[in-house]
C-alpha positions in Angstrom: -23.0 -3.1 -6.9 -24.1 -4.4 -3.2 -21.2 -6.5 -3.0 -18.8 -3.2 -3.6 -20.5 -1.3 -1.0 -20.2 -4.2 1.4 -16.5 -5.0 0.7 -15.7 -1.1 1.0 -17.8 -1.1 4.4 -15.4 -4.2 5.7 -12.5 -2.5 4.5 -13.0 1.0 5.8 -15.3 0.5 8.9 -12.6 -1.7 10.6 -11.8 -0.3 13.6 -8.3 -2.2 14.3 -5.2 -0.4 14.2 -2.0 -1.4 12.2 1.2 -2.3 13.8 4.4 0.2 13.2 5.6 -2.7 10.8 2.2 -2.7 9.1 2.4 1.1 8.9 5.6 1.4 7.4 4.8 -1.4 4.8 1.6 0.3 3.5 3.7 3.7 3.2 6.3 2.0 1.4 4.4 0.7 -0.8 2.1 3.8 -1.5 5.7 5.8 -2.2 6.5 3.1 -4.6 3.5 3.1 -6.3 3.7 7.0 -6.9 7.2 6.8 -7.7 6.5 4.2 -10.5 4.0 6.6 -11.9 6.3 9.5 -12.3 9.6 7.7 -13.0 9.0 4.0 -14.4 12.5 3.4 -16.1 13.7 3.1 -12.4 12.5 0.1 -10.2 12.1 0.8 -6.8 11.2 -2.1 -5.5 14.6 -3.1 -5.8 15.8 -0.5 -3.1 15.0 -2.7 -0.2 17.0 -5.6 -1.4 20.1 -6.5 0.2 23.1 -8.0 -2.3 
């Protein structure tokens, strides 16, 4: 159990900021995750891919 607490502290106590690209990627991943939960028939991961 201590290893989980230590890992959580490492992640959430990190004072560094995200770059604009990292923040956009994080938001995109969360949005895709939520969209997949509510509409699993659509593959939202393919939306950014170019043909």
